[in-house]
N, C-alpha and C positions, 0 to 999 in steps of 0.2 A: 232892208233891215238885216244886219249882220248878226248871226248867232255865234259863229266862231270862224275865224280864218286862220287858226293856228297851223303851224307847220309840222306838228307832231304826226308822224306817219301812222296810219291806222294799224292797230294791233290785230292782224289777222293773217292767217296762212292756211293754205289748203293742205299743206304737208302734215300728215299725221292727224288730220282732223277727224277721220273716221275712227270710231272707237272699236277697232277690231279686237276680237277676243272677249268683248263684254256682251252680255245679253241685252236685249232691248229693255227688259225690266230694270236692269241696273242703270242703264243709260238715263232712263226717265225717272229714277227713284226720287231724286231731289225735287223735281217738278211735281211728281205725284203727291209727295208729302205736302207741298205748298198748296197744290190744287185741292187736296183733301181738306185742308184747313179752310180754304176759300169756299168750298162747297158746303162745309158744315156751317160756316158763317152765313152763307147764302140761305141755308135752311133756317138758321136762326132769324134771318131777315124775314123769311116767309112766316115763321112762327110769330114774330113781332107783328106782322101785318094781320095774321089770323087773330091775335089777341086784341088788337086795336080796332080792326075793321071787320073781322069775320068773313062771311060771304054776302055782305050787304051791297046795296047799290053803290055806296061810296068805295067799297073794295073793288067792285067791277070797274068803276071810273079810274081808279089808280092803275089797275091792271092794264086797261086799254091805253091810258096816257103814257105809261112806261113802255108798252109794247111797240108803239109807233116809232119813236126815235131808236129804240133797240133794234127794230126791224131794219132801219136804214143803216145802222151800225154794222150789222151782219152783211149787208149788201156792199157798202162802200169801204168798210174797214177790214174786218176779219177775212171776208171772202177774197177781196182783192189782194191783200197781203199774202195770203196762202197760195193763191192761184198764180200770181204774176210777179210780185215783187221779190220774194225769196229766190225763186229759180233764176230770175234775171240778175239779181245781186250776186248770186253764186258765180255766174259767168264773169262778172267784173272782178270778183275776189280771186278766181282762178287765173285771170289775166295779170293780176298783181300790179295794176297801175293805179297808184293812190290818187293822182289828180283826176283821172276819168271817173273813178269811184266816187270821189267827193262831188264832182259835177253832177253825176247821175242822182245821188241821194238828194242833193240840193234841189234839183229840178222836180223830182217826185214830191219832195216836201212842199215846194211852192204850189205845184198843181193840186195836190191833195188839200192843202189849206184853203186855197181859193174855192175849189169845187164844193168842199164840205161846208164852208161858211155860207155859200150861196144856198145850199140845200137847207141849212138851219134857218136862214132868213125866210125862205119860201115856206118851210114847214110851219113856222110860227104864224105866218100870215094866213095860210090856207087851212089850218086845222079846224076852224069852224065848219068848213065844207066837207071835211073828211070824217069827223066824229059821227054824223048822222048815219053812216054805214053800219055802225055797231048797235044802234037802237038803245043807247044809254039812257037810263032814267034821269041820271044827274048830268044833263048835257053841259050846262054852264061850268060845273065843277070839272068835268072831263076836259073841256077846252082849256081851262086855266091850268090844270095840272100838266097837260101836254105842252103848253107854252113854257112852263117853268122848266120842264125836263128836256126840251128839244136841244138846247146847247150841249147836252150830254154827248150828242152825236159828234160834235166838233172835237171835244176833249178826247173821246175814246178813239177817234180816228187817228189822231196824232200818237196816242198810246200804242195803237196797233202798228204804226210805222216803226216806232222805237222797238217794239217787240220783234218785228220782222228783221231789223238790223241785228239785234242781239242773237236771235235764233239762227241766223245765217252763219254765225261764228260759234255755234253750239253753246251759247249762254242762255239758259232757260229759267234760272231762278227768279230774275226780276219779273218776268211775265207771269209767274205764279204768285209773286208777292203783290202785284198791283191790284188784282180783284179783291184781295183780302182787305185792302184799304177801303175800297168801294163799299163792301158789306159792313165794315165797322162804322163808316160814316153814316150809312143809311140807318143802322140800328141806333147809333148814338143820337142822331138828329130826331128820329121818331120819338124817342122818350124825352130827350132834352129840350126839344123845341115845341112839342105838342101843347104844353101849357100856354105858349105864346102865339099859336096859330089858330085859325078858325076850326081846323080839324086835323087829326093825325096824318091824313094823306098828304097834306101840304108840307108837314114837317118831314115826312119820308122823302118827298120830292126834293126838298132842299138838300137832304143827305145824298141823294143820287147825283145831283149836279156837282156837289162838292167832291164826292168820291170820284167822279169822272175826271175832274181836273187833277186830282192827286194821282190817279192812275198814270197819267202822262208825266207828271212832275217827278214821280218816284223813279221812273225808268231812265230819265234823261241823264243823271249822273253816271249810270252804268254805260250808256252809249258813249259819253265823254271819256270815261276811263279806258274804253277800248280803242280810243284814238280816232273815232269818227268825227269829222268836222263838216258842217253844212251850213247853208245860208239861204236867204230868200233871193230868188232871181226874178227877172222879168217873166211875165206869163208866156210871152211868145217864145222866149228862150227855153222855158220849161217844157212847152209842148213840142218844140222841134228837136229836143234832145233825143238821140237814137235810143237810149235806154228807156226814156219815158214812152216813146212810141212803141217799143217792144212790149212794155208793160200794158199799154192801152190795147194793143192787138190781142194780147192774152186775156185781158179783162173783158173785151167786147162781148164775145159769146157767153162768157161767164156771167155777166150782168143779166143777160136774158135768163139764164138758168137759175141764178140766185134770186132774180125777181120772181120767177115762178115759184121757187121754194118759199120765199118770204110771203108771197101771195097766198100760199097755203095757210099761214098764220092768220092773215087778214080775213080770208073767206071763212075759215074754220071758226074764228072768233065771232065774226058777224053771224054765222049760223047758230053758234052757241048763245049769242046774245038774244036771239029770238026764241030760244028754248026755255027761257024762264030766268028769274032772278037767281044769282049765285052760281049758275052753270059756268060762266066764264071764269070766275074765281076758282071754282072747284077743279077745273081743267088745269089751271096754272099751278095750284097746289100739288096736284098729281104729277105734273111734269117736273116740278121742282124735286120731288122724291126720285123720279127716274133720272134726272140730270145729276143728282148727287153722285151716283155710281158712274154714270156716263162721263161726267166731267173729270172725275178723279183718274180714271184709267184710259178711256178711249181718247179723250182730248189730249191728255199728257203724252200717250204713245204716239198719236198722230202728229203732235208738235215736234217731238224728237225725231220722228221718222222722216218728215219731209226734207230737211236739209241733207240727210244721209242719202235718201233715194235720189235727190237732185244731183248730188255729186257723183253717185254711181252711174246715173244716166248720162251726165255730161262727159264722163271719162270712159264710157263704154264698158263698165264692169257689170254686165247684166247678170252674171251668176250671183254676185253679191246682192244685186238688186232683188232678184227672185227670192233668195234665201231670207233676206231681211223682211220682205213683204209677207211671205208665208209664216215666218216666225211671229210677226205682229198679229196676223189673223188668228193663229192658234192661241196666242195669249189672250186676245179679246174673247174668244170662245171660252177659255178656261175661267175667265172672270165673270162674264155676263150670264152665262147659262146657269151656274149654281145660284147666283144672286137672284135671277128671275124666279127660280123654283122656290127659294126661301120666302121671298116677299109676296109671291102669289099665295103661299100658305099662311103668312102672318101679316098681311097688308093692313087689315082693319086695326089691330092693336098698335101698329106703327103709326097710323094716322091719328089715333086717339092720343098716343103718347106725345106726339110732336105738336099737334094743333088744337086739341079740344080744350076750349075755354068757355066762358059765358057767352061770348060773341060767336064762337065756333061751336055750334050746338049739334044735336043729333042729326038734324037735316043736313048740316054742313058735312058731317062725317059720312053720311050716306051718299051724298053727291060726289064727294072726293073719292071714296072707296069704289064706287061704281065706275068712275073714269080710270082709276088706278088699275083695276083688274084687266082692262083692255089696253092700257098703255104699256104695262110691263112686258108682255110677250114681244113687243117691238124693240126692246132694249138691245138684243143681240144684233138685229139688222141695222139699227141706227148707229151702233158702235162700229160695225163693219164698214158702214158708209164713211165714217170719219177716218178710217184707215185706207179705204180704196180710193177716195177722192185725191189725197195727196200723191198716190201712185201715178195718177194722170198728170197732176200739176208738175211733178218732178220731171216729166218728159216734155214740159211746155205744151201739153195737150189739155186745153180747157173746153174743147167742143164736146168731147164724149160725155163727161159728167154733166155738162149743160143739157144735152139731149136727154140723158137719163133723168135729170131733174124735171124737165118739162113733162116727160111722159108720166112720171110718178105723181106729179102735180095733178094731172088729169085724173089719174086713178083716185087720188085722195079726195078731190073736190066732188067727183061723181058719187063716191061712196058716202062721204060726209053728208051730202045733200039728201041721199036716199035713206040714211040711217038715223039722222038727227031727229026725225019725227017720232019713230017708234022707240028709240033708245036714248034720246036726249044727249047728254054729255058722253055717255058710253059709246054712242054711235060715232061721235066725232073722234074719240080715242081709238076705236077699232079701225076706222078709216085710215088714221095715221099709221097704225101698225102694219096694215096690209100694204099701204103705199110704200112704206120703208122697205118691206120685203121685196116689192117689185123693183125698187131702186137698186137694191143690192144685186138682184139677178141681172139687171141691165148693165150695171157697172162691171160685173164679172164677164159678161158676154163681150162688152167693148174692150176690156183689158186683154182678153184672149186673142184679139185681132192683131196685136203686136207680136210678130214672130220671135222677138227677143225675150219675151216673157213666157216662160214655160209653166203654164198653169194647170195643164191637163192632169198629170199624175199627182202633182202637189195638191190640187183641189180635191181629188179623190181621197187623199190622205187626210186632208182637213175635214172633209165630210164625215169620214169614219171616226175621226177624233171627236167631232161634234156629237155624233150619235152616242159614243161612249160617255161623253160628259152628260148628256141627257139622261142616260140610264143611271149613272152614278148619282146625279143630282136628285132624281126621283127617289132612289133608294135612301139617300141621306134625308130627304124631306119627309119620308113616311113616318118616322117616329115623331116628328114635329106635328104632323096632322093627327096622329093617334093619341098623343099624350098632351097636346097643347091646350085643349079645353080644360082638362083636369088641372094643369098647372095654373092656368089663368083663373080658374074658380078658386083655387087655394090662395093665390096672391090677392084676389079681390077682397078677401076678408082681412087682409093686413092693413095696418095704418101706414101712411106715408104718401098718400095722394097718387097722382098719375105715374110718378117715377117708380113707385113700388108696384102699383097695380098692373101697369103695362110694361114698364122698362125692365123690371126684374125678370119676368118670364121671357121677354124677347132676348135678353142677354143670355139666359140659360139655354134657350132653344138655339140661338145663333151659335153659341159655343159648341153645343152638341152637333149641330149641322156641319160646322166647319171641321171639327175633329173627325167626324165620320167620313166626310168627303175627302179630306186629305189622306186618311187611312186607306180608303178605297183606291185613290190614285197612286199612293205609294206602293200598295200591294200590286198594282198593275204596272209598276215601274215607269210611271209617266215622267218623261224627260224634263218637263218644266217644273214639276213639283220636286223632283229629285235635285234639280239645279238650285231651287230655292232652299231646300233643306241643307245642301252643301254650303251655300252662302251663309245661312243662319249658323251652321256649325262652325264655320271659320270665324265668324264674328264673335261667337261665344268664346272660342278658344283665344282669340286675340284680346278679349276683354279681361281675361283672367291674369 
């Protein structure tokens, strides 16, 4: 089946592809804005689920049903693309042979389509034997919802391949736009189709599958415009292609590590399912809040970082590689540490503002807040892992992060099993935070084994910078803690519902926290803040 056999040469060139002279923040700014919109819509999707399903057994059923194909998506699509496809494609692009590049992409496309289609068919067939692991009260509904959403894996895998092609030539906006479509469709179908389905969960499932298809469809024109042409080949031809084999060699150990990582979700969810009704859903609501920040910055920076690090590694520019990596780690610290302090101080009002409805009651708030308190301290480590993993993939090293993932998986499962009894959902959340910290430590140790990567002095500087950020964030959070209750008590007496009762004080407190933090960093002449202030000043001057 021919997709395109056009003779238009691919529009790519390694020359000048590195955005020298720009900061990593500016390089990822467009993607960060799109990702912010996507994460906000993802949060609205969770708010929709909270309003329609709360933390009921039906909500747990939808959560598990969506988690299973989503788990395989991370295993076969996002993980494989980041680990193996982008670094290998970069080699072809640097060689600048259009015919070989076209053949390589076609073979990977064929192999991925065949393999993922097989996985979808098996998943739909075997899900009645998988669902009992999670102790779902609504067993039949969970099986049905899983079967409805399993084809999502196929669509999203093709979307990930398109994203990898575009990211390899430093085109990031479409990959930020695609998830926006997914969330819009999930929300629209939840409200639009609910009157015509047996329950709102089925309506949301229809939105997920439609959105997954559109994620792939919306990126294809951008791939076409960049001049990339590819087609279906024979399966044997696809497997024997040297580029496909290189990708598979890189993916091999990674699948083991990613499987361990994804098994974390399965086992943790199974443990949470035995901890009582609503615990599974409350953990997902809490993670959604954490991922709102994580996705906006860490994922965006990691996405922009990988192609650059891969090109630096392939061309032997290790000094640029080191500088880029340390810069990314410092930016992650600058973002996640203050955010962690603020939301630890004001987590409960945030949960009430976003989720509390008739179906999301006081019990739901308590369950979600308990998990949130233990999820948030792990934000910094999870974000660092999103930066450190591409540092290995850029070197075509998939074994080191695989080993780190397996070891941290053992830490997480052991702690979750020990803590879920006394702490319920909080124990599962705490286990994830500790395991994420262990994973960060292991990645740093493994990265330091490469003599070309000078982490010693740079890590000391990053550690000192992190300590400074902790001190400044604590100072900025102190007024929030001292005066937050008074402000909330005042706003509680005003009319306007949740937006005024919880949103107004959060906005005031967030503004005060941000201004105080920036003032402290500016007084300390923090280079990242000073750079942002200069960019802001130039933009204001240009707009006049």
